C-alpha positions in Angstrom: 0.0 0.0 0.0 1.5 3.4 -1.0 2.3 6.0 1.7 -0.2 8.5 0.5 -3.0 6.0 0.9 -1.8 5.0 4.3 -1.8 8.7 5.4 -5.3 9.0 4.0 -6.6 6.1 5.8 -5.0 7.2 9.1 -6.4 10.6 8.8 -9.9 9.5 8.1 -9.9 6.7 10.7 -8.7 9.4 13.3 -11.7 11.6 12.4 -14.2 8.8 12.7 -12.6 7.5 15.9 -12.7 11.0 17.6 -16.3 11.4 16.6 -17.2 8.0 17.9 -15.6 8.3 21.4 -16.7 11.9 21.9 -20.3 10.9 21.7 -20.7 13.1 18.8 -19.5 16.2 20.6 -16.7 16.6 18.0 -19.2 18.2 15.8 -16.6 19.8 13.4 -15.8 16.4 12.0 -19.4 16.1 10.9 -18.8 19.1 8.6 -16.0 17.0 6.8 -17.5 15.7 3.5 -15.2 12.7 3.6 -16.3 11.7 7.0 -20.0 12.1 6.0 -19.4 10.0 2.8 -17.6 7.3 5.0 -20.5 7.1 7.4 -22.9 6.8 4.6 -21.0 4.0 3.2 -20.7 2.4 6.6 -24.4 2.1 6.7 -24.3 0.4 3.3 -21.7 -2.1 4.6 -24.0 -2.9 7.5 -26.6 -3.7 4.9 -24.4 -6.0 3.0 -25.0 -9.9 3.4 -21.3 -10.7 4.2 -20.9 -11.1 8.0 -23.6 -11.2 10.6 -23.5 -7.6 11.8 -26.8 -7.9 13.7 -25.2 -10.3 16.1 -22.4 -7.9 16.7 -24.7 -5.0 17.4 -26.9 -7.3 19.7 -23.8 -8.0 21.7 -23.0 -4.3 22.0 -26.6 -3.5 23.1 -26.6 -6.3 25.7 -23.2 -5.1 27.0 -24.4 -1.6 27.3 -27.6 -2.5 29.1 -25.5 -4.6 31.5 -23.2 -1.7 32.2 -26.0 0.8 32.8 -27.6 -1.5 35.4 -24.4 -1.4 37.3 -24.4 1.3 39.9 -22.1 4.4 39.4 -20.9 3.2 36.0 -20.7 6.3 33.8 -22.2 6.4 30.3 -18.9 7.5 29.0 -17.5 4.0 29.9 -20.4 2.3 28.3 -20.0 4.3 25.1 -16.2 3.5 25.0 -17.0 -0.2 25.4 -19.4 0.0 22.6 -16.7 1.7 20.6 -14.2 -1.0 21.3 -16.6 -3.7 20.3 -17.6 -1.7 17.1 -13.8 -1.4 16.2 -13.7 -4.3 13.9 -16.8 -3.1 11.9 -15.4 0.4 11.8 -12.1 -0.9 10.4 -13.9 -3.0 7.8 -16.1 -0.2 6.7 -13.0 2.1 6.4 -11.1 -0.3 4.2 -14.1 -1.1 2.0 -14.7 2.7 1.7 -11.2 3.6 0.8 -10.7 0.7 -1.7 -14.0 1.0 -3.5 -14.0 3.1 -6.6 -15.8 6.4 -6.4 -19.3 6.5 -7.6 -19.5 8.1 -11.1 -22.1 10.2 -12.8 -23.6 8.3 -15.8 -21.4 8.5 -18.7 -24.2 9.1 -21.3 -25.9 12.2 -20.1 -26.2 15.7 -21.7 -24.4 17.2 -18.6 -21.4 14.8 -19.3 -21.3 15.3 -23.0 -18.2 16.9 -24.5 -17.7 18.2 -28.1 -15.4 16.0 -30.1 -11.8 17.3 -30.8 -11.1 15.9 -34.1 -7.9 17.1 -36.0 -8.0 20.2 -38.2 -5.8 19.0 -41.1 -3.7 21.0 -43.5 -2.3 19.1 -46.3 0.6 20.7 -48.1 1.6 20.5 -51.8 4.2 17.8 -51.0 1.6 15.6 -49.3 2.7 16.4 -45.8 -0.3 16.6 -43.3 -0.3 18.8 -40.2 -2.8 18.6 -37.5 -3.2 22.3 -36.6 -5.2 21.5 -33.5 -2.1 19.7 -32.0 0.5 22.3 -33.3 1.7 25.2 -31.0 0.7 28.8 -31.5 3.7 30.7 -33.0 4.7 27.7 -35.2 6.1 28.5 -38.6 6.2 26.2 -41.6 8.1 26.7 -44.9 6.3 25.6 -48.1 7.6 26.5 -51.5 7.6 30.3 -51.8 5.5 31.0 -48.5 5.7 30.8 -44.8 2.7 29.6 -42.9 2.2 31.1 -39.4 -0.1 29.7 -36.7 -1.5 31.8 -34.0 -4.5 31.6 -31.6 -6.4 34.6 -33.2 -5.7 34.4 -36.8 -5.7 30.7 -37.4 -3.1 30.2 -40.1 -1.6 33.0 -42.2 0.4 32.7 -45.5 3.2 35.1 -46.0 5.1 35.2 -49.3 8.8 34.9 -49.1 9.5 35.0 -52.9 7.5 35.4 -56.1 6.0 32.3 -57.5 3.3 30.9 -59.7 0.1 29.4 -58.4 0.6 25.7 -59.2 1.0 24.1 -55.8 -2.3 23.6 -53.9 -2.9 23.2 -50.2 -6.1 21.7 -48.7 -7.5 22.7 -45.3 -10.1 20.4 -43.7 -12.3 21.4 -40.8 -14.0 18.6 -38.9 -17.3 18.4 -37.1 -17.5 20.6 -33.9 -14.8 23.1 -35.1 -14.4 26.2 -37.2 -11.2 27.9 -38.3 -9.7 31.2 -39.7 -7.3 31.4 -42.7 -5.6 34.3 -44.5 -4.4 33.5 -47.9 -1.3 34.6 -49.6 -3.1 37.6 -51.3 -4.5 38.8 -48.0 -8.0 37.4 -48.4 -9.4 36.2 -45.1 -11.7 33.1 -45.1 -13.7 31.8 -42.1 -14.4 28.1 -42.5 -17.3 26.4 -40.8 -17.3 23.0 -39.5 -17.3 20.0 -42.0 -15.7 22.2 -44.6 -12.8 21.6 -47.1 -11.1 24.3 -49.0 -8.5 23.7 -51.7 -6.3 26.8 -52.6 -3.1 27.7 -54.2 0.0 28.2 -52.1 0.4 31.6 -54.0 -1.9 33.0 -56.6 -0.5 33.4 -60.2 -1.9 34.1 -63.6 -4.9 36.2 -64.2 -7.3 35.1 -61.6 -7.4 33.8 -58.0 -9.3 30.6 -57.7 -10.2 28.4 -54.8 -12.4 25.2 -54.3 -14.9 24.9 -51.7 -17.1 22.1 -50.2 -19.0 23.1 -47.0 -19.5 26.7 -45.7 -17.1 29.7 -45.8 -17.2 33.4 -45.3 -14.9 35.4 -47.6 -13.4 38.8 -47.0 -11.7 39.3 -50.3 -8.6 41.4 -50.8 -9.2 43.9 -53.6 -7.4 43.4 -56.7 -9.4 44.4 -59.8 -6.8 43.0 -62.0 -7.2 39.5 -60.7 -10.8 38.5 -60.0 -11.4 36.1 -57.2 -13.4 33.0 -58.0 -15.0 30.4 -55.7 -15.7 27.1 -57.3 -18.4 24.8 -56.0 -18.8 21.7 -58.3 -20.1 23.3 -61.6 -21.0 26.6 -60.0 -18.7 29.8 -60.1 -18.9 32.8 -57.8 -16.8 35.7 -59.1 -16.0 38.9 -57.1 -13.7 41.8 -57.3 -13.5 42.8 -53.7 -16.3 41.9 -51.3 -17.6 40.1 -48.2 -19.9 37.2 -48.8 -20.9 33.7 -47.5 -21.2 30.5 -49.4 -23.1 27.5 -48.0 -22.5 24.5 -50.1 -22.8 21.4 -47.9 -23.3 18.2 -49.8 -26.8 16.8 -49.7 -28.5 20.1 -49.4 -31.2 21.4 -51.8 -28.8 23.9 -53.2 -25.9 26.2 -52.9 -26.6 29.5 -51.1 -24.5 32.7 -51.7 -25.2 35.5 -49.4 -23.8 38.9 -50.0 -22.8 41.2 -47.2 -20.8 43.9 -48.9 -19.7 44.6 -52.5 -20.9 42.8 -55.6 -20.7 39.2 -56.8 -21.7 37.3 -59.9 -23.1 33.9 -59.5 -22.8 31.6 -62.6 -24.3 28.0 -62.9 -25.7 25.8 -65.7 -25.7 28.6 -68.3 -27.4 31.2 -65.9 -25.9 34.1 -64.0 -27.1 36.7 -61.7 -25.4 39.6 -60.0 -26.1 40.2 -56.3 -26.1 43.4 -54.3 -25.7 43.6 -50.5 -28.7 41.9 -48.6 -29.5 39.3 -51.4 -29.0 35.6 -51.5 -28.7 33.5 -54.6 -29.9 29.9 -54.3 -28.5 27.6 -57.0 -30.4 24.4 -57.5 -30.8 21.9 -60.3 -33.8 23.9 -61.4 -31.8 27.1 -61.8 -31.0 30.3 -59.8 -33.3 32.2 -57.6 -32.6 35.4 -55.8 -34.2 36.6 -52.5 -33.8 39.5 -50.0 -32.6 38.1 -46.7 -31.4 39.2 -43.4 -27.7 38.8 -43.9 -26.8 38.4 -40.3 -28.9 35.2 -40.1 -26.6 33.6 -42.6 -23.3 35.0 -41.2 -23.8 34.6 -37.5 -21.9 31.3 -37.3 -18.6 33.0 -37.7 -19.5 35.4 -34.9 -20.2 32.5 -32.4 -24.0 32.6 -32.7 -26.9 30.5 -33.8 -29.8 32.6 -35.2 -32.9 30.6 -35.8 -35.9 32.3 -37.4 -38.9 30.0 -37.5 -36.5 27.2 -38.3 -37.6 23.6 -38.1 -36.1 21.2 -35.6 -34.9 19.0 -38.5 -32.9 22.0 -39.9 -31.8 23.0 -36.4 -30.5 19.6 -35.6 -28.3 19.6 -38.7 -26.5 22.6 -37.4 -26.4 21.0 -33.9 -24.6 18.1 -35.4 -22.0 20.2 -37.3 -21.2 22.1 -34.0 -21.6 19.6 -31.3 -21.3 16.2 -33.2 -24.7 15.1 -31.8 -27.0 13.2 -34.2 -30.7 13.6 -33.8 -33.4 10.8 -33.7 -37.0 11.9 -33.7 -39.6 9.7 -31.8 -42.2 11.0 -34.0 -41.7 12.4 -37.5 -44.2 15.2 -36.8 -41.7 16.7 -34.4 -39.2 17.4 -37.2 -41.5 20.2 -38.4 -41.8 22.0 -35.2 -40.2 25.5 -35.4 -38.0 27.4 -33.1 -37.1 31.2 -33.1 -34.1 32.5 -31.0 -30.6 33.5 -30.8 -28.2 31.2 -29.0 -24.5 31.5 -28.2 -22.4 28.6 -29.6 -20.3 28.6 -26.5 -23.2 27.0 -24.5 -22.9 23.4 -23.7 -25.2 20.9 -25.6 -27.2 20.5 -22.4 -27.8 24.3 -22.0 -28.7 24.6 -25.7 -31.3 21.9 -25.6 -32.7 23.4 -22.4 -33.2 26.7 -24.2 -35.0 25.0 -27.1 -37.0 22.8 -24.8 -38.5 25.8 -23.0 -39.9 27.2 -26.2 -40.7 23.9 -28.2 -42.8 21.2 -26.5 -40.1 18.6 -26.8 -37.6 16.7 -24.6 -34.0 15.8 -25.4 -32.4 12.6 -24.1 -28.9 11.5 -24.8 -28.6 7.9 -26.2 -25.2 6.5 -26.6 -22.1 8.6 -27.0 -23.3 11.1 -29.7 -27.0 10.6 -30.3 -30.0 12.5 -28.9 -33.6 11.3 -28.9 -36.3 14.0 -29.4 -39.7 13.2 -27.9 -42.7 15.1 -26.7 -42.8 16.4 -23.1 
């Protein structure tokens, strides 16, 4: 037995023993959480089938009655005798208490749920892959004609060392439950949402600046009228000269949404094109291009650490919840999918708090099942 454990046993035994022989007058020991826990577990020991503790206590009771009947015998002597008789039980209870594993909270509860910490992967032109989540802030990598700097506020930043041509591509992959910030070699800043992949040249060369997106990203494009900036999403192209805009192009969605915050963009797909002004959104679907007036902040809030839901269905909300918390939804009744919720929620909230907020407005209950699945039922 290690010395620290012996010391712990000795200290706890001392407290319990002082409490016992003082007839409970050493009240300060009752304020000790460890003492209270030990007493609670002693009760549990007494209820265990091993050993006939009832006979032991019968013997104590008989001896106490016998001592009380004797003239001039003090109660303190009787109590001390009882303590001596109880000594084996006390020792057994203490050993059992100290060696039993502590009771743990259930593993699969919303309170215990932690967002996953998957790697944020940067693949360089030579095939080398870096897990940015595991790299130290201040780290610098050399790649071709650029230096890549990592810090806590700006994510990774590309700094040109020498002039070069845009022939070497890098790929940045953001997993579920993460987002990231990137500054390209031309000064363009890109915010990448969870489950997003961006492929881009180490340095831009030629007449245009072109990147390839799958997922969602917000672009603050560095102005350079001589070299238009283009975002490619499958067979769709978004062309800008200098602007701030968001592209939501997750696989499996009904379409690709381009939302303009500032400047002007041209969206081209399947032989059609539209030019957006701030406050407009272009939705590209197999059926063509549609333009709508929107509240831009609703579609940009993710990069500012917020969820903004405006009469959004639970089914749509749970898609966003999965991307940020890594929790998949199971609906007990398909009708629950269409219930709507309106509100603004901070993305720093725990999953438990987020579900509590939604549950106060919508008549549903969330129950965690397994490691990363929540079941949605009526209350």
